[in-house]
C-alpha positions as CSV (number, residue, x, y, z in Angstrom):
1,M,-9.1,-5.8,11.0
2,G,-12.0,-7.2,9.1
3,H,-12.4,-7.5,5.3
4,I,-10.2,-5.0,3.5
5,G,-10.8,-6.4,0.0
6,D,-8.8,-6.6,-3.1
7,R,-8.0,-4.3,-6.0
8,E,-11.3,-4.9,-7.7
9,H,-13.3,-4.7,-4.5
10,P,-11.6,-2.2,-2.2
11,L,-13.0,-1.1,1.2
12,K,-14.5,2.3,0.5
13,R,-13.3,5.2,2.6
14,P,-15.8,6.2,5.3
15,K,-17.7,9.4,4.6
16,D,-17.2,10.5,8.2
17,P,-13.8,12.2,8.5
18,S,-13.3,10.9,12.1
19,L,-13.9,7.3,11.1
20,D,-11.6,7.7,8.1
21,R,-8.9,9.0,10.3
22,V,-9.3,6.0,12.7
23,L,-9.2,3.6,9.8
24,R,-6.1,5.2,8.3
25,G,-4.5,5.0,11.7
26,L,-5.2,1.3,12.0
27,I,-4.0,0.7,8.5
28,S,-0.8,2.6,9.2
29,E,-0.2,0.5,12.3
30,R,-0.6,-2.8,10.4
31,N,1.6,-1.6,7.5
32,A,4.3,-0.3,10.0
33,A,4.3,-3.5,11.9
34,G,4.8,-5.6,8.8
35,E,1.5,-7.3,9.4
36,D,-0.1,-6.2,6.1
37,I,0.4,-4.4,2.9
38,I,-2.7,-2.2,2.6
39,V,-2.8,0.5,0.0
40,N,-5.3,3.1,-1.2
41,N,-6.0,3.2,-5.0
42,G,-8.3,6.2,-4.8
43,E,-11.3,4.0,-4.8
44,G,-10.7,2.6,-1.3
45,Y,-8.3,0.4,0.7
46,Y,-7.2,-3.1,-0.3
47,R,-4.6,-5.7,0.6
48,A,-1.9,-5.7,-2.1
49,G,-1.3,-9.0,-3.8
50,P,1.4,-10.3,-6.1
51,D,0.1,-8.4,-9.1
52,D,-0.1,-5.1,-7.3
53,R,3.6,-4.1,-7.6
54,P,2.9,-0.9,-9.4
55,A,0.3,0.3,-6.8
56,V,2.7,-0.6,-3.9
57,F,5.5,1.2,-5.6
58,E,3.3,4.3,-6.2
59,Y,2.3,4.2,-2.5
60,W,5.9,3.9,-1.5
61,V,6.9,6.9,-3.6
62,K,4.1,9.1,-2.2
63,E,4.8,8.1,1.4
64,T,8.5,8.7,1.0
65,H,7.9,12.1,-0.5
66,R,5.5,13.0,2.4
67,A,8.1,11.9,4.9
68,K,10.8,14.0,3.3
69,E,8.6,17.0,3.3
70,I,7.7,16.6,7.0
71,K,11.4,16.2,7.8
72,K,12.3,19.4,5.9
73,K,9.5,21.3,7.6
74,V,10.5,20.3,11.2
75,D,14.2,20.9,10.5
76,T,13.3,24.4,9.2
77,M,11.2,25.0,12.3
78,M,14.0,24.0,14.6
79,A,16.5,26.1,12.7
80,T,14.2,29.1,12.9
81,Y,13.6,28.5,16.6
82,T,17.3,28.2,17.3
83,A,18.0,31.4,15.3
84,I,15.4,33.4,17.2
85,Y,15.7,32.0,20.7
86,G,19.1,30.2,20.7
87,G,19.8,26.6,21.3
88,Y,18.1,24.3,23.7
89,E,19.7,22.9,26.8
């Protein structure tokens, strides 16, 4: 994945939104596979080290909140669909 950096020297987010989306996708894949612990501190992306527990915890809290919000949204969408059009076979 190349050089991600550390807390003091993070990899800056690309200015191009398309490149940033690709980079975030690659980071997400590595984090999900257990191959890395890469977080964003607002300045850029970096590999978390042993002293980065607060940043990792903050990242975990934010991602957990996002996941819960997405789950709530899709559950509501499905309930609305079912109420309007009936169940799905």
